[in-house]
PLY file of the C-alpha trace (Angstrom):
ply
format ascii 1.0
element vertex 429
property float x
property float y
property float z
element edge 428
property int vertex1
property int vertex2
end_header
-0.04 0.19 0.06
1.46 3.59 -0.82
2.66 4.86 2.00
1.05 8.33 2.48
3.16 11.20 4.44
2.33 12.53 8.05
2.37 15.93 7.11
-0.44 15.62 4.45
-2.85 14.27 7.77
-1.75 16.61 10.49
-4.53 17.43 12.57
-7.16 15.41 10.43
-10.23 13.95 12.59
-10.78 10.10 11.82
-13.73 7.78 12.81
-10.65 5.32 14.30
-7.07 5.17 14.54
-5.54 1.99 14.79
-2.19 1.30 15.89
-0.19 -1.23 15.07
-0.34 -2.81 11.36
0.02 -6.06 12.15
-2.12 -9.05 11.87
-4.40 -7.25 14.26
-4.56 -4.11 13.57
-4.76 -4.99 10.31
-8.33 -6.50 10.38
-9.04 -3.82 12.66
-8.75 -1.69 10.23
-10.40 -3.20 7.49
-13.53 -4.12 9.50
-14.33 -0.78 10.59
-13.70 0.56 7.05
-16.39 -1.56 5.75
-18.97 -0.10 7.91
-17.97 2.76 6.79
-15.76 4.54 9.15
-12.43 6.77 8.33
-9.51 4.66 9.48
-6.51 5.94 9.95
-3.78 2.89 10.36
-0.39 4.04 11.51
2.98 1.48 11.68
6.49 2.36 12.95
8.12 0.34 10.39
8.28 0.92 6.78
5.83 -1.69 5.83
2.76 -3.03 7.48
2.64 -6.49 8.00
5.79 -7.45 8.66
5.70 -9.98 11.38
2.80 -11.47 9.66
5.10 -11.92 6.62
7.53 -13.92 8.54
5.29 -16.20 10.08
5.29 -19.69 10.34
8.48 -19.13 8.15
6.73 -17.77 5.62
3.74 -20.15 4.79
1.71 -18.87 6.94
-0.10 -20.87 9.45
-3.47 -18.93 9.61
-5.31 -21.01 11.78
-6.38 -24.67 12.48
-9.99 -27.06 12.05
-11.09 -27.09 15.79
-14.15 -26.59 17.18
-14.59 -22.90 18.89
-14.57 -24.95 21.66
-11.58 -26.74 21.66
-9.94 -24.16 20.15
-10.23 -21.62 23.39
-9.40 -24.70 25.68
-5.78 -24.85 24.25
-5.28 -21.07 25.70
-5.91 -22.78 28.94
-8.49 -21.41 31.63
-8.31 -18.04 29.94
-9.63 -19.17 26.98
-12.81 -18.43 27.56
-12.02 -14.74 27.39
-11.40 -15.33 23.71
-15.19 -17.07 22.96
-16.71 -13.70 21.68
-14.15 -13.27 19.11
-13.91 -16.33 18.06
-17.25 -17.13 17.82
-17.39 -13.67 16.16
-14.54 -14.55 13.09
-13.59 -18.28 13.24
-11.68 -20.42 11.49
-14.83 -20.26 8.76
-15.52 -17.03 8.42
-11.66 -16.30 8.12
-11.65 -18.76 5.63
-14.35 -17.07 3.65
-13.02 -13.49 4.27
-9.54 -14.89 2.27
-11.62 -16.28 -0.44
-13.36 -12.96 -0.98
-10.42 -10.78 -1.34
-8.81 -13.31 -3.70
-6.60 -15.76 -1.07
-7.77 -19.71 -1.24
-6.89 -21.47 1.79
-6.18 -25.55 2.53
-5.72 -28.00 5.50
-3.66 -30.43 3.92
-2.74 -32.17 7.24
-6.39 -31.76 8.70
-5.67 -29.76 10.99
-3.63 -26.52 9.80
-4.61 -23.83 7.41
-2.50 -22.44 5.57
-3.06 -20.01 2.16
-2.88 -22.40 -1.27
0.54 -22.08 -2.30
1.92 -21.42 1.58
3.08 -18.08 1.22
2.03 -15.46 3.19
3.11 -12.44 1.02
-0.31 -13.60 -0.32
-1.67 -13.09 2.46
-0.11 -9.63 2.95
-1.15 -8.90 -0.61
-4.29 -9.63 -0.35
-4.77 -7.25 2.87
-3.13 -4.18 1.44
-5.27 -4.62 -1.27
-8.51 -4.36 0.44
-6.81 -1.70 2.36
-6.04 0.12 -0.28
-9.70 -0.48 -1.76
-11.30 0.60 1.56
-9.31 3.89 1.46
-7.79 3.13 4.41
-5.56 5.90 5.41
-1.44 3.69 6.13
1.22 6.07 7.98
4.38 3.64 8.13
7.79 4.78 9.25
6.08 6.79 12.35
6.59 5.83 15.46
3.76 6.61 18.15
5.28 9.09 21.37
1.71 10.05 23.01
-1.63 9.31 23.15
-4.01 11.14 25.53
-7.47 11.80 24.88
-9.88 15.16 25.76
-13.09 16.72 25.18
-13.69 12.73 24.32
-11.27 12.46 21.63
-8.32 10.58 21.31
-5.24 12.22 20.17
-2.63 10.73 18.42
1.34 12.28 18.45
3.96 10.89 16.14
7.49 11.37 14.93
9.37 9.97 12.20
10.81 6.69 13.36
14.37 7.65 12.73
14.02 11.02 13.73
12.87 10.98 17.32
13.27 14.36 18.42
10.99 15.87 16.03
7.49 15.57 15.87
5.84 14.41 12.42
2.04 13.71 12.97
-0.77 15.17 15.13
-4.42 12.74 14.43
-7.70 13.01 16.29
-9.90 10.36 16.62
-13.29 9.42 18.34
-11.93 5.51 19.03
-8.48 4.57 19.42
-7.16 0.51 18.93
-4.46 -0.39 20.42
-2.80 -3.55 18.28
0.52 -3.07 18.42
1.87 -6.40 19.80
3.93 -7.84 22.40
8.12 -7.76 22.90
8.67 -11.04 20.51
11.34 -10.23 17.47
11.61 -6.55 17.82
13.37 -6.66 14.33
9.58 -6.99 13.49
8.59 -3.98 15.19
7.16 -5.78 18.53
9.26 -4.13 20.78
6.67 -3.60 23.67
5.73 0.24 23.42
2.00 -0.35 23.50
2.41 -1.37 26.95
3.21 2.36 27.65
0.65 3.45 25.52
-2.43 1.95 27.10
-0.71 2.49 30.97
-1.22 6.02 29.43
-4.90 5.39 30.16
-4.48 3.77 33.94
-3.78 0.09 32.08
-1.42 -2.52 33.46
0.39 -5.84 32.01
1.04 -9.36 33.46
4.41 -10.64 33.35
5.77 -10.48 30.15
7.78 -13.75 28.92
9.70 -14.42 26.40
7.80 -17.55 24.40
7.90 -19.82 21.36
11.89 -20.16 20.57
14.66 -22.63 21.27
15.92 -23.66 25.00
19.67 -24.01 26.21
20.43 -27.07 28.04
23.77 -28.00 30.10
24.04 -31.70 28.92
26.39 -31.24 26.13
25.48 -34.60 24.37
22.81 -32.65 22.70
25.35 -31.60 19.58
25.96 -35.19 18.64
22.39 -35.72 18.04
21.81 -32.84 15.49
20.62 -35.17 12.24
17.87 -36.22 13.51
13.93 -35.31 14.14
12.24 -37.26 16.87
8.83 -37.59 16.20
6.32 -37.46 18.76
8.42 -36.14 21.92
6.53 -35.67 25.40
8.30 -33.16 27.67
7.70 -32.46 30.93
8.89 -30.40 33.95
10.60 -32.43 36.41
9.59 -30.58 39.87
6.57 -31.87 41.07
4.46 -28.92 41.38
5.15 -27.25 37.71
4.81 -31.24 36.12
0.95 -30.28 34.16
3.51 -27.94 32.47
4.10 -30.22 29.32
4.08 -30.69 25.38
3.91 -32.28 22.73
4.95 -32.43 18.78
8.37 -33.18 17.13
11.69 -32.59 18.68
15.18 -31.26 17.36
18.80 -31.10 18.91
20.91 -28.31 18.36
24.27 -27.47 19.64
23.38 -26.35 22.88
19.78 -26.83 23.37
16.79 -28.30 21.55
14.38 -26.92 19.52
11.48 -28.03 17.17
7.60 -27.55 17.47
7.44 -29.37 20.69
9.98 -26.61 22.24
8.08 -23.74 20.83
5.12 -24.76 22.74
6.91 -26.29 25.69
9.05 -22.61 25.70
5.82 -20.94 26.97
5.55 -22.84 30.02
9.18 -23.06 31.20
10.19 -19.23 30.44
8.72 -18.04 33.48
10.44 -21.00 35.51
13.50 -19.25 34.40
13.10 -16.14 36.00
13.08 -17.85 39.33
15.64 -20.74 39.06
18.97 -20.80 37.24
18.51 -24.16 35.52
14.74 -26.28 35.13
14.88 -30.08 34.90
13.33 -31.79 32.32
12.51 -35.15 31.52
11.46 -36.21 27.63
9.69 -39.39 26.13
11.23 -39.85 23.08
9.54 -43.67 22.14
6.14 -42.24 21.46
4.95 -42.67 24.96
6.07 -46.04 25.94
6.26 -46.54 29.33
8.95 -48.82 31.25
6.38 -52.10 30.81
5.68 -50.88 27.51
9.52 -50.88 26.81
10.31 -53.86 28.45
7.81 -55.56 26.74
8.85 -53.77 23.01
12.34 -55.66 23.99
11.47 -59.04 24.99
9.61 -59.01 21.59
12.35 -58.10 19.44
14.48 -60.28 21.35
12.31 -63.35 20.79
12.46 -62.85 17.11
15.98 -62.87 16.72
19.08 -63.51 19.20
21.43 -61.51 17.33
20.90 -58.08 18.55
23.22 -56.17 20.20
22.66 -53.50 22.68
23.04 -50.96 19.76
21.00 -52.69 17.74
17.78 -53.16 20.19
17.91 -49.34 20.90
18.25 -48.48 17.23
14.51 -49.81 16.63
13.43 -46.91 18.68
15.65 -44.27 18.20
17.96 -42.64 15.39
21.66 -44.14 15.91
22.91 -41.24 17.47
20.77 -41.17 20.21
21.04 -44.63 20.70
25.23 -44.33 20.95
24.35 -41.62 23.73
21.77 -43.42 25.93
24.02 -46.25 26.20
27.28 -43.74 27.14
24.59 -42.73 29.54
23.46 -45.88 30.98
27.02 -47.49 31.13
26.07 -50.24 28.88
28.33 -52.14 25.99
26.98 -50.67 22.63
28.35 -54.28 21.45
27.16 -56.19 23.87
23.88 -58.35 24.06
20.70 -56.90 25.96
20.69 -59.73 28.22
24.87 -60.17 29.02
24.58 -56.25 30.43
24.34 -56.03 34.03
20.61 -55.95 35.66
21.53 -52.42 36.62
22.69 -51.34 33.43
19.58 -52.87 31.63
17.45 -50.95 34.16
18.91 -47.78 33.52
18.89 -47.79 30.10
14.84 -48.64 30.35
14.81 -45.99 32.65
16.25 -43.52 29.96
14.61 -44.66 27.40
11.18 -43.97 29.04
11.94 -40.63 30.66
15.99 -39.11 29.16
16.90 -36.06 31.55
18.09 -32.29 30.48
18.14 -29.29 32.20
16.99 -25.93 30.77
19.29 -23.09 31.72
18.09 -20.34 29.32
16.91 -19.25 25.72
17.87 -16.16 23.22
15.14 -13.91 25.25
12.69 -11.95 22.87
15.00 -11.23 20.38
14.41 -14.95 18.91
10.62 -15.03 20.68
7.73 -15.38 18.04
5.33 -14.72 20.84
5.08 -12.93 24.68
3.47 -14.81 27.10
1.64 -12.05 29.37
-0.13 -8.64 28.29
-2.66 -6.09 29.60
-4.33 -8.13 31.99
-8.04 -9.33 30.93
-9.90 -8.22 34.03
-9.22 -4.56 32.38
-11.05 -5.54 28.60
-14.52 -5.84 27.88
-14.71 -9.58 26.06
-18.01 -9.01 24.51
-16.42 -5.75 22.84
-12.53 -5.65 23.12
-13.08 -2.34 25.06
-11.10 -1.17 27.60
-13.07 -0.87 30.98
-11.19 2.27 31.55
-11.33 4.31 29.19
-14.80 4.45 26.81
-13.73 4.69 23.39
-10.07 2.65 23.61
-9.88 -1.37 22.28
-7.49 -3.76 22.34
-6.27 -7.18 20.03
-3.95 -9.37 19.05
-1.14 -10.09 20.91
-0.76 -7.54 23.39
-3.74 -9.01 25.18
-2.76 -11.27 27.94
-3.62 -14.54 25.68
-1.44 -16.80 23.92
-1.38 -20.16 22.94
0.66 -23.22 21.33
1.79 -23.84 17.67
-0.51 -24.41 15.00
-2.85 -21.21 13.99
-4.17 -20.37 17.28
-2.28 -17.03 17.71
-2.88 -15.76 14.47
-6.59 -16.65 14.51
-7.16 -14.94 17.70
-5.14 -11.92 16.14
-7.46 -11.84 13.39
-11.08 -12.66 15.24
-9.53 -10.02 17.96
-9.38 -7.54 15.42
-12.59 -8.18 13.84
-14.62 -8.06 17.21
-12.32 -4.45 18.02
-12.87 -3.06 14.65
-16.78 -4.14 14.91
-17.02 -2.63 18.43
-15.09 0.86 17.90
-17.09 1.28 14.75
-20.71 0.58 16.21
0 1
1 2
2 3
3 4
4 5
5 6
6 7
7 8
8 9
9 10
10 11
11 12
12 13
13 14
14 15
15 16
16 17
17 18
18 19
19 20
20 21
21 22
22 23
23 24
24 25
25 26
26 27
27 28
28 29
29 30
30 31
31 32
32 33
33 34
34 35
35 36
36 37
37 38
38 39
39 40
40 41
41 42
42 43
43 44
44 45
45 46
46 47
47 48
48 49
49 50
50 51
51 52
52 53
53 54
54 55
55 56
56 57
57 58
58 59
59 60
60 61
61 62
62 63
63 64
64 65
65 66
66 67
67 68
68 69
69 70
70 71
71 72
72 73
73 74
74 75
75 76
76 77
77 78
78 79
79 80
80 81
81 82
82 83
83 84
84 85
85 86
86 87
87 88
88 89
89 90
90 91
91 92
92 93
93 94
94 95
95 96
96 97
97 98
98 99
99 100
100 101
101 102
102 103
103 104
104 105
105 106
106 107
107 108
108 109
109 110
110 111
111 112
112 113
113 114
114 115
115 116
116 117
117 118
118 119
119 120
120 121
121 122
122 123
123 124
124 125
125 126
126 127
127 128
128 129
129 130
130 131
131 132
132 133
133 134
134 135
135 136
136 137
137 138
138 139
139 140
140 141
141 142
142 143
143 144
144 145
145 146
146 147
147 148
148 149
149 150
150 151
151 152
152 153
153 154
154 155
155 156
156 157
157 158
158 159
159 160
160 161
161 162
162 163
163 164
164 165
165 166
166 167
167 168
168 169
169 170
170 171
171 172
172 173
173 174
174 175
175 176
176 177
177 178
178 179
179 180
180 181
181 182
182 183
183 184
184 185
185 186
186 187
187 188
188 189
189 190
190 191
191 192
192 193
193 194
194 195
195 196
196 197
197 198
198 199
199 200
200 201
201 202
202 203
203 204
204 205
205 206
206 207
207 208
208 209
209 210
210 211
211 212
212 213
213 214
214 215
215 216
216 217
217 218
218 219
219 220
220 221
221 222
222 223
223 224
224 225
225 226
226 227
227 228
228 229
229 230
230 231
231 232
232 233
233 234
234 235
235 236
236 237
237 238
238 239
239 240
240 241
241 242
242 243
243 244
244 245
245 246
246 247
247 248
248 249
249 250
250 251
251 252
252 253
253 254
254 255
255 256
256 257
257 258
258 259
259 260
260 261
261 262
262 263
263 264
264 265
265 266
266 267
267 268
268 269
269 270
270 271
271 272
272 273
273 274
274 275
275 276
276 277
277 278
278 279
279 280
280 281
281 282
282 283
283 284
284 285
285 286
286 287
287 288
288 289
289 290
290 291
291 292
292 293
293 294
294 295
295 296
296 297
297 298
298 299
299 300
300 301
301 302
302 303
303 304
304 305
305 306
306 307
307 308
308 309
309 310
310 311
311 312
312 313
313 314
314 315
315 316
316 317
317 318
318 319
319 320
320 321
321 322
322 323
323 324
324 325
325 326
326 327
327 328
328 329
329 330
330 331
331 332
332 333
333 334
334 335
335 336
336 337
337 338
338 339
339 340
340 341
341 342
342 343
343 344
344 345
345 346
346 347
347 348
348 349
349 350
350 351
351 352
352 353
353 354
354 355
355 356
356 357
357 358
358 359
359 360
360 361
361 362
362 363
363 364
364 365
365 366
366 367
367 368
368 369
369 370
370 371
371 372
372 373
373 374
374 375
375 376
376 377
377 378
378 379
379 380
380 381
381 382
382 383
383 384
384 385
385 386
386 387
387 388
388 389
389 390
390 391
391 392
392 393
393 394
394 395
395 396
396 397
397 398
398 399
399 400
400 401
401 402
402 403
403 404
404 405
405 406
406 407
407 408
408 409
409 410
410 411
411 412
412 413
413 414
414 415
415 416
416 417
417 418
418 419
419 420
420 421
421 422
422 423
423 424
424 425
425 426
426 427
427 428
């Protein structure tokens, strides 16, 4: 979309100003403009939708095929807050909307929904074209430096992104939507500045933690296993009080830690713990959910069919060779020796390691590599049926800056679109 210079609209009054041109902000602007409202969309980066374009490695997992109830449940006990937004604009409505503006979608695995072609640029192009068609005024390269409400109107002051000392714009609106995102991936515009803007109106945020990112571990052996992906791994926190914090999915080892879909989900659960403890013990099941008894049965069946298995060969029926070699070493098993010829305590140790392999999480790369933010504007300060502030009439929130975050699989992007639609509808009522 053409970037209109701020000074062309200095002091102009709009029905709605939206701050933040991500998925939520663009959807809010489009929704309000379709209802005949004059809309200004402010973005501090040079282009709209930078984070949206990078979503899912550029494939743009828009949503998933879960029912509205199951979708909300994935967000935990706070998921009930999102039901009005999801009910107003669920995955069926989302797919219909994108089809209307020229983007077909598919769900090749029956669960995750992507734009046909799996290219996020098609989504961004379609949203930009729709905003252009609706005459939404888009001002990029402008950082909001101040927001106030005087005489029933919101006043928004901006400065050029790279010239913070010079005011470049002053805008007035009847309603205001904050859609600035969280703090994850600041290079894509998420710096948490929206929380400061919300604070002007008395809003507070819950503690903010980076989420959806790789984790670092203390154990050096992970570097030996980087070549393989472990399917259907199950990770749990090995602290009695937090054993319910867990995740399932594909696991990949790195030079100094772990990554993969299961880790992206699990990092949401563990980063708050790392602010308190320097190291957090975890357990990983890498044998597709097999417990100790199931593993013993598997071993007996394999050995009954062939007496020529070495211990390493037996483990290779369950795990990649690199990981099998590591577990032999950790249990003090001789890889070339038959399983039944290992000492009893070695066999027991090996079975326990197969069922639950321990690791120690020691850190992460912070918000710089976090896809999302855990925490945000407190839900009790927002009306769930409208996304309007309970503290300031005419102020609305949507997207990631609200204290809701979900797992991988299109949850967070659907929430961004849905909350954007509800905020846009409410702000233009």
